[in-house]
N, C-alpha and C positions, 0 to 999 in steps of 0.2 A: 589232718585232712580226709579223715573217714566221711565225714558228713558230705563234704563237697564230692567225693569219689562217687558215692552214691546218686547226689543230685545230677551229676554228670552223665552217669549211665541212664537216669530217668529223661535228661534232657536229649541224649542219642537215641534213645527208643523213640520220644515224642515226636522227634524230627525226623525219623524214618517212616513213621505211620501217617504224616500228615503229607509227605511228600508225593505220593501216588495221586492225589486229588488236587495237587496244584497246579494253577494254571499261568499263575504270573511269574517272567522270568528272572525278576531280583529275588522273590522270595524264593523260587527254586534254587537258585546259587546258594541262598543263605542257608536253607534247610538241608543242601548239600555239605555246606561247611558245618554246620552244628553235628550232623551225622557222623562226623570223623572226631568229636569231641570237642572239649572247650577251647581247645586251641587251634581248632581247624580254621578261623578266620585268620590267625595269626599265621598259619601255613601258607594261605594264599597270599597275604600280603610278602612271605619271602619268595614265592614264586613271581610276584610282581616285581620287587627289588632286581631278583636276577635279570629278568628281562630290559630293567633301564639301565643300559648301557652308558648313556651318557650323564646318568645322576641328576636327570631333571625333576624327577618327583613326577613326572606325567608319562603317559603309554599311548600311542597311537593305536589306532584299529587293530592292525596287525599284531602289536606286541600284546595287546590285551586278550587278542584271542590265543595267542601261543602261549601266554601265562596260563589261562585257564586250563587250555590243553595239558600243559606239563604238568599242572595240579590233580590233572586226573577227572575235572569236572567235566557231566556228562549234560551237554547242552546243544541245541541245535543251531546251526550258523544265524540263522534269523533269530533267534534267541538271544544270541551274543550281540547282535547288532542292536537289538531292543535296548538291552544294557547299558550298552555303550552310548548309544545316542541320548538315553536319559541322564546320563552323567556328564554327558558334553556340555557344561552348562552355557558356555559362551561361544559354542558351536565352531572353534577352531580345529577340530579334528582331534583333540587330545583329551584325555580327564585325568586328575590329579588323584592318584591312587590312593593317596592318605584319607581324603575326603570321601572318597569311594568306599573306603574299608569303614570309616566311621559310620557312614549311612547304612553299611551293611550289618553291622552290629546291631542285634537285637535291642528295641528302644527300652530304655531305662530311667526312672524316676531320677532326681536331683537327689533324693535320699539315699537311693541305691548305689548311685555314682560316688557321692560322697564317703559312704561308709567304704567302699572298694580302695576310694584314694588313702583313708585313713590307715587302711591297714597296709598299703603299699608303703608309706611314709612312714611306719612303724618300722617296716623289715629293711628300708633303705636307711641306715643308720649314717652314712657318709653323706647322704643328701644331694647324690650327683645324678638320681634319677636313673640309677641302675642299680638293680639286686643281685649280689654276686654272694659266692661264698662266705666272704669274707665279712658283709653284712649279716651274714645269719648267726654268726658267732656271738652268744650272748643274748641273742633274742629267739632263737627255735632251737630247742633243746633233743641234741640228738638220742641221748640215753633211753628215750623211751620206745626209740623204734625197735621192732622185734629182731632186726638182722644185726644191730648194735649190740643187742643184748647177748645174742648168742654167739657173739664174734668174728660173723661173717664178713662185716663191714667195720670199717673206721669212722670216725666222726666225719673225716671230709667226703666219703661216701656216701654217708647220710643226706649231707646238706645237697650234695649234687642231685641224688635222686629227687630231694624235695623239688629242687629248682627244676627238674625235667617234667613235672607235672605240669610247669605252664609252657614249655617248649613245645614246637610243632615234630611229630614224628620223624620227619626225614631230615631234621637239621637241629641238633642239639648244641647250642653255644654255651651254656652254663649261665647265661645271663637273662634278666628279666627287665624288660622297660616299662614304664608306666603305662604306654599304650598296650605293650602284650599284657600286662596285668588286667587291664580292662577289657581287652578282646576275651581273656579267659573268662573272666566274671562274668561277662555280659551273656556266655554261652550258659554258665550255670544260673544264672538270673533267668532265663528263658524259660526254666522249667518250675518256677516258683512265681505263684498268681498273688501272693500278699507281700505287699511291700514290708510290713511290719515284722513278718516272718525273716523275709532276707535279711534284713537289718540285725535282728536278732541273733541269727546264725553266723554271719560274719562277725559281730562281737564275740560272741561265743567261741569260733573258731581261732579269732586273731587276738583275744584276749583285749579288747580295746573298749 
């Protein structure tokens, strides 16, 4: 993960540099998420799901605004309204937050998306759409980790730390879904201009 961690830092710095001159409300929200790290968009998704009391997968204007506020997003009320109305496609006063998060994710080419999914499916040994500690056994070698070598961590702690790379800082559940994996690497992808470089980096990182 060393290469990815460096790219994530570059992505965060890039988002912070671009934010002061940004005028588009959707892009301002995207940059604020990316400035929190590659799991920033995933964290926003968690904030929305907390607001979705009836599990409808949709939010009205009040829920959407409160979800942004709870996540600590800094936007003017008028900007929140612009974003909401832009994604209220059918004008019924609600937005589907999965579709919204997909749109918020930085654009990726089909080649980038495919290599990310290839990496995810390699890790998801059980094929249930979720990467857990059990999936990592036999796929990810913990013995190369410095804290395992010095006896500070056991194998399971190394695995849990690995999964936390993809978790939002404020809520770690030790599980990674395909959507969360895509959200994470879409952030990393945002710091790399070349498709070819990104694909090679992913293949080297995940041995695929």
